[in-house]
N, C-alpha and C positions, 0 to 999 in steps of 0.2 A: 657392809653394803654401802654403795655410793648412790646418793640421790642425784639424778641428772634432770635438769630442767631445760626446757627448750626456750631460748630467748628469741626475740624478734616479734614481728607483728603477724597477725593472721592474714591469709590471702584474701584480698579484696577489701581489707580495712584501709580506710583513708584514701579511697580513690579520688584522684584529682582530675585535671584536664587530660583529655585523651591525647595520644601522640600521633594524630592524623597528619600533622604537618611534617613530622620526621620520617614518615614512610616513603621511601624513594620509589617504591613499586607502583604507587598510585599515579595515574595519568590525570585524574580529575576527582573531585570530591562530590558527595551527594548531600543535598540540603532538603530536609523535610519541612514543608509548610503545613502546620496544623491549624485548622480553622474551627473555632467553637462557636456554635450558633446559640441564639437566645432560647430556642426550644429544646436544647439539650443534645442536638445532633452534633456529630464531629466529622470532619472531612480532612483528609491529608493528601498531599501531592508532593512528589519528589522531583527536584531539579538538580541538574549538574552545574548550572551557572548560578552563582550567588546573587548576581544582579537581577536575573529573571525571577528568582525566588522572592527577593525583596519587593520587586514591583508587584508581584501577585499578592503578597501579604498586604501591601499598602492599599491595593485596589479592593481587597476583601474588607479591610478595616473601615473603608468609607461606607460600606453597606449598613443600613440601620438594623438589620437582623443579625449581624455578626457581633458576638460578645468579645472575642479576642482572636488574634492570629499571631502565631509565633513561628520562628524559624530555628531549627536545630540541625546541626551537622551530624549526619548519621554514618558517614564513612569518607 
């Protein structure tokens, strides 16, 4: 009897940066702005323009009730 072992890594292990930039089908990207408030509330808004997302996040960060605001690329 021969023992056969599967070599390689598991699916999903070691996920790195997404390949959004390499996808030629995409006409634009989506950026999610997540705003976390001091009272525990969370708010999110999606933009297709990174500059508008950055301006919105900076405007929210100036508010005294905002704990943090971050931008993530979702597609």
